[in-house]
N, C-alpha and C positions, 0 to 999 in steps of 0.2 A: 430569800435563801436562808435556810436554817443552819445554825452552827452545829446543832446536835439533834438527833431524833429521839432522845430519851427525855423523860419527864423533868429530871433535874436540869438538863441542858435547856429545855423549853422554859423553865422558870427563870434561869439565868438570863436568857434572851429577853424575856418579858420585863425583868427588872432593868436590864440595860436599856431597853426601849423606853422605859419610864424615865430613866435618867436623861436620855437624849431629849425627851419631851418635857424636861424640867419639872417632873413631879417632885413633890417635897420628899425629903428623907423619911419623914414620919409616915407618909402614904406608902412608900416603898416597903418600909418595915412592916406596916400593917398588912400589906399584900403577902409578904413573905411569911409572916406569922400565921396567916390564915390558910395559905396554900400548902405549906410544908407538911402539916398533919395529914392533909388529903393525899399528898404524894407518898408519905410514909405508909399510909393505909394501903394504897395501891401497890407499893413495892412489897409489903407484907403478904399481899394476895397475888404476887407473881406478875403484876402489871408494871412494865418498865417503859412502855412507849404509848403515846396517845392513840396510835392506831389499834392498840389492843383493848382499848376502853370501850365499854358498851353501857347501855342503860342499867343493866343489872348491877354493875359496879357502883353506879351512882346511888341506886336504891340501897345497896348493902352499906354504903357509907352513911347514908342518912339514918338507916336503922342503927348502925354503930354509934352515931352521935346521940341518938335518943336513949341509949342504954344508960 
């Protein structure tokens, strides 16, 4: 069951799951630091939920990273 259906809520759930599975703090920080820019990019492009995401958003983000 999902706490939230928005991307930020999904990330929080993912981090909480990692804590429950005893991942190290540095691993969780690494995940957050690498996922947050992706979520920011999606929010800036009007994507707030995972069900709105498609392959074109992934391609656009990869292109964005290469600039």
